[in-house]
Backbone as CSV, one residue per row, in Angstrom:
resi,resn,N_x,N_y,N_z,CA_x,CA_y,CA_z,C_x,C_y,C_z
1,MET,-3.540,10.985,12.812,-2.563,10.016,13.278,-3.165,9.063,14.305
2,THR,-4.077,9.561,15.130,-4.694,8.708,16.142,-5.402,7.538,15.487
3,PHE,-6.123,7.806,14.382,-6.824,6.739,13.683,-5.831,5.690,13.182
4,ILE,-4.762,6.138,12.556,-3.773,5.197,12.007,-3.183,4.331,13.112
5,LYS,-2.897,4.925,14.261,-2.327,4.158,15.370,-3.309,3.130,15.917
6,SER,-4.614,3.343,15.679,-5.612,2.407,16.190,-5.773,1.170,15.303
7,ILE,-5.194,1.176,14.124,-5.300,0.054,13.193,-4.208,-0.963,13.495
8,PRO,-4.553,-2.227,13.713,-3.519,-3.238,13.992,-2.542,-3.358,12.816
9,GLU,-1.268,-3.433,13.119,-0.241,-3.546,12.075,-0.400,-4.816,11.257
10,THR,-1.060,-5.814,11.807,-1.235,-7.078,11.102,-2.371,-7.022,10.071
11,LEU,-3.175,-5.963,10.093,-4.280,-5.823,9.144,-3.734,-5.379,7.788
12,PRO,-3.919,-6.203,6.745,-3.366,-5.852,5.428,-4.204,-4.764,4.743
13,ILE,-3.668,-3.563,4.696,-4.353,-2.440,4.066,-3.522,-1.974,2.879
14,HIS,-4.200,-1.739,1.751,-3.532,-1.297,0.528,-4.228,-0.046,0.005
15,ARG,-3.445,0.916,-0.424,-3.963,2.114,-1.097,-3.730,1.919,-2.584
16,ILE,-4.751,2.129,-3.384,-4.602,1.987,-4.833,-4.730,3.365,-5.457
17,GLU,-3.693,3.773,-6.191,-3.666,5.082,-6.838,-3.295,4.907,-8.303
18,PHE,-3.735,5.870,-9.127,-3.544,5.760,-10.561,-3.059,7.075,-11.155
19,GLY,-2.040,6.976,-12.002,-1.594,8.073,-12.860,-1.559,9.436,-12.222
20,ASP,-2.209,10.398,-12.876,-2.204,11.787,-12.420,-3.460,12.140,-11.625
21,ASP,-4.042,11.181,-10.937,-5.207,11.449,-10.097,-4.783,12.402,-8.981
22,ILE,-5.447,13.548,-8.876,-5.099,14.563,-7.883,-5.587,14.194,-6.480
23,VAL,-6.644,13.431,-6.366,-7.294,13.187,-5.080,-6.349,12.625,-4.012
24,PRO,-5.467,11.671,-4.305,-4.576,11.173,-3.251,-3.623,12.233,-2.699
25,HIS,-3.514,13.371,-3.371,-2.589,14.415,-2.934,-3.280,15.560,-2.210
26,VAL,-4.587,15.465,-1.999,-5.326,16.530,-1.322,-6.103,15.911,-0.185
27,PRO,-5.955,16.322,1.076,-4.929,17.276,1.489,-3.555,16.612,1.485
28,PRO,-2.525,17.409,1.304,-1.186,16.819,1.233,-0.716,16.330,2.592
29,ILE,0.094,15.283,2.565,0.738,14.832,3.790,1.935,15.755,4.033
30,LEU,2.587,15.582,5.135,3.761,16.390,5.437,4.735,16.334,4.272
31,ILE,5.062,17.479,3.741,5.929,17.535,2.563,7.343,17.864,3.034
32,GLY,8.261,16.977,2.729,9.636,17.113,3.190,10.423,18.171,2.438
33,GLU,11.635,18.393,2.904,12.517,19.421,2.345,12.832,19.165,0.868
34,LYS,13.070,17.908,0.503,13.372,17.596,-0.901,12.186,17.936,-1.797
35,ALA,10.984,17.566,-1.342,9.787,17.861,-2.138,9.588,19.365,-2.250
36,GLN,9.892,20.100,-1.199,9.759,21.562,-1.246,10.684,22.157,-2.308
37,LYS,11.893,21.604,-2.436,12.815,22.074,-3.476,12.249,21.815,-4.860
38,ILE,11.691,20.632,-5.055,11.111,20.283,-6.356,9.941,21.209,-6.676
39,ILE,9.106,21.475,-5.682,7.979,22.389,-5.885,8.493,23.765,-6.293
40,GLY,9.563,24.225,-5.640,10.169,25.505,-6.005,10.665,25.515,-7.442
41,TRP,11.293,24.423,-7.871,11.796,24.338,-9.259,10.628,24.339,-10.238
42,LEU,9.568,23.587,-9.916,8.412,23.530,-10.808,7.775,24.905,-10.994
43,LYS,7.767,25.692,-9.927,7.174,27.030,-10.008,7.960,27.945,-10.944
44,LEU,9.199,27.579,-11.238,10.033,28.380,-12.137,9.826,28.013,-13.608
45,LEU,9.059,26.952,-13.873,8.842,26.533,-15.260,8.160,27.653,-16.054
46,PRO,8.699,27.972,-17.219,8.052,29.000,-18.030,6.712,28.492,-18.572
47,GLY,5.736,29.363,-18.617,4.443,29.014,-19.185,3.588,28.124,-18.302
48,LEU,3.919,28.027,-17.012,3.142,27.196,-16.099,1.735,27.796,-15.948
49,PRO,0.678,27.010,-16.217,-0.679,27.544,-16.096,-0.967,28.046,-14.678
50,GLY,-1.827,29.035,-14.586,-2.168,29.621,-13.286,-2.707,28.613,-12.296
51,GLN,-3.525,27.660,-12.771,-4.074,26.644,-11.875,-2.965,25.756,-11.317
52,ALA,-2.007,25.418,-12.144,-0.883,24.596,-11.676,-0.072,25.366,-10.638
53,ARG,0.139,26.644,-10.886,0.872,27.487,-9.932,0.127,27.544,-8.593
54,SER,-1.210,27.624,-8.653,-2.017,27.654,-7.424,-1.860,26.367,-6.627
55,ILE,-1.864,25.237,-7.327,-1.674,23.949,-6.654,-0.300,23.890,-6.014
56,LEU,0.720,24.330,-6.744,2.083,24.313,-6.200,2.199,25.246,-4.995
57,ASP,1.538,26.392,-5.051,1.529,27.305,-3.901,0.907,26.619,-2.692
58,PHE,-0.205,25.900,-2.927,-0.883,25.175,-1.858,0.032,24.112,-1.262
59,LEU,0.688,23.345,-2.129,1.604,22.307,-1.657,2.777,22.900,-0.896
60,GLU,3.266,24.030,-1.363,4.391,24.686,-0.706,4.017,25.110,0.715
61,LYS,2.788,25.554,0.902,2.327,25.979,2.227,2.139,24.801,3.171
62,ALA,2.084,23.589,2.627,1.856,22.397,3.441,3.126,21.887,4.107
63,LYS,4.212,22.656,4.005,5.492,22.161,4.526,5.467,21.875,6.022
64,ASP,4.527,22.473,6.743,4.433,22.212,8.175,3.519,21.033,8.492
65,GLY,2.936,20.443,7.474,2.068,19.286,7.653,0.635,19.689,7.944
66,THR,-0.250,18.750,7.796,-1.667,19.017,8.015,-2.271,18.032,8.997
67,GLY,-1.478,17.108,9.498,-2.004,16.109,10.399,-2.537,14.877,9.678
68,PHE,-2.464,14.866,8.351,-2.911,13.718,7.584,-1.718,12.844,7.240
69,ALA,-1.952,11.545,7.215,-0.898,10.609,6.829,-1.528,9.467,6.054
70,SER,-0.740,8.835,5.221,-1.219,7.710,4.428,-1.311,6.461,5.286
71,LEU,-2.247,5.596,4.932,-2.421,4.344,5.648,-2.314,3.195,4.659
72,GLY,-1.493,2.227,4.970,-1.363,1.040,4.134,-0.292,1.174,3.066
73,LYS,-0.016,0.052,2.441,0.987,-0.011,1.372,0.412,0.555,0.082
74,LEU,1.218,1.315,-0.639,0.770,1.902,-1.891,0.864,0.892,-3.030
75,CYS,-0.214,0.806,-3.807,-0.257,0.058,-5.061,-0.541,1.107,-6.127
76,TYR,0.352,1.237,-7.106,0.262,2.342,-8.057,0.195,1.843,-9.485
77,GLY,-0.806,2.316,-10.214,-0.978,1.946,-11.616,-0.666,3.100,-12.537
78,SER,-0.065,2.785,-13.672,0.351,3.806,-14.634,-0.062,3.412,-16.045
79,ASN,-0.631,4.388,-16.769,-0.926,4.161,-18.187,0.355,3.954,-18.979
80,LYS,1.432,4.604,-18.556,2.710,4.511,-19.283,3.216,3.069,-19.333
81,THR,3.110,2.379,-18.201,3.663,1.027,-18.109,2.607,-0.065,-18.245
82,GLN,1.322,0.319,-18.152,0.223,-0.655,-18.175,0.416,-1.702,-17.082
83,ALA,0.930,-1.250,-15.940,1.198,-2.169,-14.835,0.691,-1.581,-13.525
84,LEU,0.336,-2.455,-12.615,-0.031,-2.093,-11.253,1.096,-2.562,-10.352
85,ARG,1.864,-1.610,-9.833,2.972,-1.940,-8.915,2.392,-2.103,-7.521
86,VAL,2.631,-3.260,-6.910,2.002,-3.612,-5.647,2.978,-3.460,-4.482
87,ASP,2.458,-2.912,-3.390,3.189,-2.809,-2.121,4.557,-2.136,-2.262
88,LEU,4.559,-0.896,-2.712,5.805,-0.148,-2.860,6.469,0.064,-1.503
89,SER,7.785,0.056,-1.495,8.528,0.342,-0.276,8.455,1.840,-0.006
90,VAL,8.866,2.258,1.166,8.883,3.681,1.510,9.763,4.445,0.520
91,GLU,10.904,3.869,0.158,11.818,4.519,-0.780,11.194,4.637,-2.170
92,GLN,10.527,3.577,-2.624,9.872,3.617,-3.934,8.734,4.635,-3.941
93,GLU,7.982,4.683,-2.850,6.877,5.636,-2.765,7.394,7.071,-2.764
94,GLU,8.495,7.320,-2.070,9.076,8.666,-2.039,9.526,9.087,-3.441
95,ALA,10.202,8.193,-4.144,10.658,8.504,-5.504,9.459,8.744,-6.423
96,LEU,8.421,7.936,-6.287,7.223,8.100,-7.092,6.537,9.426,-6.790
97,PHE,6.541,9.849,-5.525,5.921,11.115,-5.134,6.504,12.270,-5.947
98,TYR,7.819,12.334,-6.048,8.459,13.436,-6.774,8.051,13.420,-8.250
99,ASP,8.027,12.232,-8.840,7.633,12.100,-10.239,6.180,12.533,-10.436
100,ARG,5.315,12.165,-9.501,3.897,12.500,-9.622,3.645,13.989,-9.429
101,VAL,4.324,14.617,-8.497,4.139,16.063,-8.305,4.490,16.788,-9.603
102,TYR,5.579,16.395,-10.230,5.983,17.008,-11.499,4.913,16.755,-12.566
103,SER,4.452,15.521,-12.656,3.450,15.164,-13.657,2.131,15.892,-13.406
104,LEU,1.721,15.997,-12.144,0.484,16.711,-11.814,0.558,18.167,-12.258
105,ALA,1.713,18.787,-12.052,1.870,20.191,-12.434,1.861,20.362,-13.952
106,ARG,2.406,19.408,-14.666,2.522,19.505,-16.125,1.275,19.030,-16.880
107,HIS,0.457,18.183,-16.250,-0.668,17.570,-16.957,-1.974,17.749,-16.196
108,MET,-2.348,18.989,-15.981,-3.575,19.258,-15.234,-4.799,18.664,-15.912
109,ASP,-4.749,18.512,-17.217,-5.879,17.961,-17.956,-6.129,16.492,-17.614
110,HIS,-5.171,15.819,-16.989,-5.320,14.409,-16.640,-6.030,14.211,-15.299
111,TRP,-6.120,15.237,-14.476,-6.608,15.047,-13.115,-7.976,14.392,-13.080
112,ALA,-8.918,14.948,-13.803,-10.268,14.375,-13.802,-10.292,13.061,-14.576
113,GLU,-9.594,13.029,-15.702,-9.574,11.828,-16.535,-9.004,10.627,-15.774
114,HIS,-8.025,10.868,-14.926,-7.373,9.773,-14.203,-8.101,9.397,-12.916
115,HIS,-9.251,10.033,-12.660,-9.974,9.746,-11.421,-11.231,8.903,-11.644
116,HIS,-11.444,8.405,-12.819,-12.643,7.592,-13.073,-12.558,6.265,-12.332
117,LEU,-13.528,6.021,-11.501,-13.566,4.749,-10.790,-14.152,3.659,-11.678
118,ALA,-15.370,3.858,-12.149,-16.012,2.849,-12.979,-16.340,3.411,-14.347
119,GLY,-15.929,4.609,-14.637,-16.279,5.248,-15.900,-17.582,6.013,-15.740
120,THR,-17.889,6.863,-16.683,-19.150,7.602,-16.650,-20.297,6.635,-16.930
121,SER,-21.522,7.085,-16.700,-22.689,6.238,-16.988,-22.684,5.805,-18.448
122,GLU,-22.329,6.726,-19.330,-22.266,6.416,-20.763,-21.190,5.368,-21.040
123,ASP,-20.024,5.515,-20.372,-18.947,4.527,-20.534,-19.421,3.135,-20.121
124,VAL,-20.091,3.062,-18.974,-20.561,1.772,-18.463,-21.544,1.146,-19.457
125,LYS,-22.466,1.963,-19.991,-23.428,1.457,-20.990,-22.713,0.875,-22.199
126,ASN,-21.600,1.505,-22.579,-20.844,1.068,-23.757,-19.779,0.023,-23.438
127,GLY,-19.755,-0.466,-22.193,-18.813,-1.508,-21.812,-17.392,-1.012,-21.560
128,LYS,-17.201,0.301,-21.483,-15.865,0.849,-21.243,-15.605,0.899,-19.737
129,LYS,-14.436,0.438,-19.345,-14.070,0.418,-17.928,-13.416,1.736,-17.524
130,GLY,-13.605,2.110,-16.261,-12.899,3.251,-15.701,-11.480,2.867,-15.356
131,ASN,-10.649,3.849,-15.055,-9.228,3.603,-14.806,-8.968,2.637,-13.655
132,TYR,-9.684,2.817,-12.547,-9.424,1.952,-11.405,-9.921,0.528,-11.658
133,THR,-10.958,0.393,-12.440,-11.431,-0.941,-12.816,-10.394,-1.632,-13.698
134,VAL,-9.830,-0.893,-14.635,-8.790,-1.446,-15.510,-7.581,-1.878,-14.696
135,LEU,-7.212,-1.073,-13.694,-6.044,-1.402,-12.867,-6.115,-2.817,-12.309
136,VAL,-7.255,-3.160,-11.761,-7.356,-4.446,-11.078,-7.802,-5.571,-11.998
137,SER,-8.231,-5.254,-13.221,-8.685,-6.322,-14.102,-7.813,-6.539,-15.335
138,ASP,-7.158,-5.485,-15.823,-6.432,-5.604,-17.089,-4.922,-5.384,-16.988
139,PHE,-4.472,-4.610,-16.020,-3.043,-4.285,-15.933,-2.256,-5.468,-15.398
140,GLN,-1.012,-5.574,-15.843,-0.089,-6.577,-15.321,0.256,-6.189,-13.886
141,ILE,0.252,-7.138,-12.978,0.601,-6.864,-11.582,2.085,-7.130,-11.389
142,VAL,2.783,-6.118,-10.851,4.228,-6.186,-10.654,4.520,-5.996,-9.173
143,SER,5.314,-6.890,-8.600,5.676,-6.778,-7.167,6.900,-5.924,-7.008
């Protein structure tokens, strides 16, 4: 928190996140009561893989916070919509958080796939862009 307070409010900072990328959620920020309920419901899903259950257990333990907080406005890209939503409000980010926690638990196979910055070396050789490159070059930007 000390670092965040040292950043001038007038400095335009943006966080760019994509799909089911796990990295923006580790370590978790303070998880509120509503999110804790959702985590509890997700843990009740039948057939939930052990790794997903472990992640949910970890998130559940974070209810007291870890001292980490997000900095800047969230810009979020989704394969579903092929759009990059820019500068989400606090309310939009909160609603998106719940959707992403559910998606992360259900689609563990996407975590690594959704974290490609520029693509693998082979992808780059073949002209294929990574997810974050596509976000800023190919996706429609939505305010």
